C-alpha positions in Angstrom: -7.4 19.0 29.9 -4.5 19.8 27.6 -4.5 15.8 26.9 -7.7 16.1 25.9 -7.2 18.9 23.6 -4.3 17.5 22.5 -6.3 13.8 21.6 -9.1 15.7 19.1 -6.5 17.5 17.1 -5.0 14.2 16.3 -8.7 12.8 15.8 -8.8 15.7 13.4 -5.8 15.6 11.5 -7.2 13.0 8.8 -9.6 14.8 7.8 -7.9 18.3 7.9 -5.5 16.9 6.0 -8.1 15.9 3.2 -9.6 19.4 2.8 -6.3 21.0 2.8 -5.3 18.8 0.2 -8.6 19.5 -1.5 -7.9 23.2 -1.5 -4.3 23.0 -2.6 -5.6 20.9 -5.6 -7.6 23.9 -6.4 -5.1 26.8 -6.9 -4.0 27.4 -10.2 -1.0 25.4 -10.1 -0.7 24.5 -13.5 0.4 20.7 -12.8 -0.7 18.4 -15.1 -3.6 16.6 -14.6 -4.0 18.4 -11.5 -8.0 18.7 -11.5 -8.4 14.9 -12.4 -6.0 14.1 -9.4 -8.4 15.2 -6.9 -11.4 12.6 -6.5 -8.4 10.2 -6.4 -7.0 12.1 -3.4 -10.0 12.5 -1.5 -11.1 8.4 -2.2 -8.1 7.2 -1.2 -8.3 9.5 1.9 -12.0 8.8 2.8 -11.1 4.8 2.1 -7.6 4.3 3.4 -8.7 6.7 7.0 -12.8 4.6 7.2 -10.9 1.5 7.3 -7.7 2.3 9.7 -9.3 5.1 11.4 -13.4 5.6 11.3 -14.2 7.6 14.0 -11.7 10.5 12.0 -14.0 10.5 9.1 -17.6 11.0 10.3 -20.0 10.8 7.3 -21.4 14.6 7.7 -17.8 15.9 7.4 -17.6 14.1 4.6 -20.4 15.0 2.9 -19.7 18.2 3.3 -15.9 17.4 1.9 -17.9 15.9 -1.2 -20.4 19.0 -1.7 -16.9 21.6 -0.7 -15.3 19.5 -3.5 -18.6 19.6 -6.0 -18.4 23.6 -5.2 -15.0 24.0 -6.3 -14.7 21.7 -9.2 -17.4 21.0 -12.5 -19.2 18.9 -11.1 -22.9 19.0 -10.1 -22.8 19.5 -6.2 -24.0 15.7 -4.3 -21.9 13.8 -6.8 -18.5 13.6 -5.3 -20.6 13.6 -2.0 -22.3 10.4 -2.8 -18.8 9.0 -4.9 -17.0 9.7 -1.0 -19.8 8.2 0.7 -19.7 5.2 -0.7 -15.5 4.8 -0.1 -16.7 5.5 3.4 -19.3 2.9 3.8 -17.2 0.5 1.9 -14.1 0.8 4.3 -16.0 1.0 6.8 -18.2 -2.0 6.2 -15.0 -4.1 5.0 -13.2 -2.9 8.0 -11.8 -6.2 10.0 -11.1 -7.9 7.1 -8.7 -5.1 5.6 -7.3 -4.1 7.7 -5.3 -7.7 8.5 -5.0 -7.1 4.6 -1.2 -6.9 3.4 -0.5 -3.7 1.1 -1.2 -5.1 -2.3 -4.8 -6.9 -1.6 -6.4 -3.4 -0.3 -4.0 -1.8 -3.1 -6.8 -4.2 -4.9 -9.5 -3.2 -2.7 -9.2 0.6 -3.5 -9.2 0.3 -7.5 -12.8 -1.8 -7.4 -13.5 0.6 -5.0 -12.8 3.6 -6.7 -13.8 2.3 -10.4 -17.0 1.7 -8.6 -17.7 5.2 -7.1 -16.2 7.1 -10.5 -18.5 5.1 -12.6 -21.5 5.8 -9.9 -19.5 9.4 -11.0 -19.9 9.1 -13.7 -23.5 7.7 -14.5 -25.5 10.8 -11.9 -23.1 12.9 -14.0 -24.5 11.5 -17.3 -28.1 11.0 -15.8 -28.1 15.1 -14.6 -26.7 16.4 -17.5 -29.1 13.9 -19.3 -26.3 12.9 -22.4 -23.9 10.2 -21.5 -20.6 12.0 -20.3 -17.1 11.4 -21.9 -15.4 7.5 -20.7 -12.0 9.6 -20.5 -12.2 11.9 -17.6 -13.4 9.2 -15.1 -10.8 6.1 -16.5 -8.1 9.0 -16.6 -8.9 9.7 -12.7 -9.3 6.1 -11.7 -5.9 5.5 -13.2 -4.3 8.3 -11.3 -6.0 7.3 -8.2 -4.5 3.7 -8.9 -1.2 5.3 -9.4 -1.3 7.6 -6.2 -2.5 4.9 -3.6 0.9 3.9 -3.2 2.2 7.3 -1.8 -0.8 8.3 -0.5 -1.0 4.9 1.6 2.5 5.6 2.8 2.4 9.2 3.9 -1.4 8.3 5.4 0.7 5.1 7.5 2.6 7.3 9.1 0.4 9.9 10.1 -2.4 7.0 11.3 1.0 5.9 13.6 2.7 9.4 14.2 0.1 12.8 14.7 -2.9 11.3 13.6 -3.2 8.8 16.7 -4.5 9.9 19.5 -3.5 7.6 21.4 0.0 9.4 21.8 -1.9 12.4 23.4 
């Protein structure tokens, strides 16, 4: 029973870390670019785990994470959820090929997925507000996502091999 509980807790680590990071990024810490880091951080977490441990990132909790992100942020409810589900779908669809790639090709694929997700988010917000939104925010979020990915990838890889590994339970 203890082994099953340990394995379940390890499976929950990726989603728990993403949720905790979302909550921390929404605290009034006064960090420059703090709000803009949120989409890139969530996209990187969801994309990474959808490739390396898809069972730890089910679609419904990812959707709820996106809704929580929108409720805490300033986007219309559902936009972040759709962006995260796009990243999740891409990661799962290309999982077999991506898991064998090195860091640089994986980073480039993430760059494309993040660009597509943020562009879709921009289109949805523009359509919902019935006016084109400024492009600076999604471009800045994309640049931050690309800058965050190497560090996040290193931390998430460590988690993948240690505390988030259900086989170690």
